[in-house]
C-alpha positions as CSV (number, residue, x, y, z in Angstrom):
1,X,66.5,57.1,83.2
2,X,66.3,54.7,86.2
3,X,67.7,55.8,89.5
4,X,70.5,53.8,91.0
5,X,70.0,52.9,94.6
6,X,72.9,53.7,97.0
7,X,74.1,50.2,97.9
8,X,75.2,51.5,101.3
9,X,71.9,53.2,102.2
10,X,70.8,50.3,104.4
11,X,74.0,50.3,106.4
12,X,73.8,54.1,106.9
13,X,70.2,53.8,108.0
14,X,71.1,51.1,110.6
15,X,74.0,53.1,111.8
16,X,71.9,56.3,112.1
17,X,69.2,54.4,114.0
18,X,71.9,53.3,116.5
19,X,73.9,56.5,117.0
20,X,71.7,59.3,115.7
21,X,68.3,58.1,116.8
22,X,66.0,60.2,119.1
23,X,67.8,61.1,122.3
24,X,68.9,59.1,124.1
25,X,70.3,57.0,121.3
26,X,71.4,53.5,121.9
27,X,75.1,54.6,121.9
28,X,77.2,57.5,121.0
29,X,78.9,57.8,117.6
30,X,82.2,57.8,119.4
31,X,81.3,54.6,121.3
32,X,80.2,52.9,118.1
33,X,83.5,54.0,116.4
34,X,85.4,52.4,119.2
35,X,83.3,49.2,119.0
36,X,83.9,49.0,115.2
37,X,87.6,49.7,115.5
38,X,87.5,52.9,113.3
39,X,87.9,56.6,114.0
40,X,85.0,58.8,114.9
41,X,85.8,60.8,111.8
42,X,85.3,57.7,109.7
43,X,81.8,57.2,111.1
44,X,81.0,60.8,110.5
45,X,82.3,60.7,106.9
46,X,80.3,57.5,106.3
47,X,77.1,59.0,107.7
48,X,77.5,62.0,105.4
49,X,77.8,59.7,102.4
50,X,81.4,60.3,101.9
51,X,84.0,57.7,100.9
52,X,85.6,55.4,103.5
53,X,88.0,52.6,102.9
54,X,86.7,49.1,102.1
55,X,88.4,47.8,105.3
56,X,86.6,50.4,107.4
57,X,83.3,49.6,105.6
58,X,83.7,46.0,106.5
59,X,84.5,46.9,110.2
60,X,81.3,49.0,110.4
61,X,79.3,46.2,108.9
62,X,80.7,43.7,111.3
63,X,79.9,46.0,114.3
64,X,76.3,46.2,113.0
65,X,76.1,42.4,112.6
66,X,76.2,42.5,108.8
67,X,78.5,40.6,106.5
68,X,79.4,42.0,103.1
69,X,81.4,40.5,100.3
70,X,82.6,41.9,97.0
71,X,81.5,40.2,93.9
72,X,83.5,40.1,90.7
73,X,81.9,43.2,89.4
74,X,82.8,45.1,92.6
75,X,79.3,45.5,93.8
76,X,78.6,44.5,97.4
77,X,76.2,41.7,98.3
78,X,74.9,40.9,101.7
79,X,75.2,37.4,102.9
């Protein structure tokens, strides 16, 4: 059975590189949360692979310089 790829893996990887990278990281998780306009808990949940709202996901993407849109089948597509 083919494995399904986590569609958010790339976003998580970029966020980890920014806030969890080798010390000193580019910015703290709290600073990124502030920049994205979400709570620190939201960033923590997202990095752990837990659910966040679509609104918060879009805010995180925007803060990372990514744009996402939902297609008719509900799957995200980078543009």
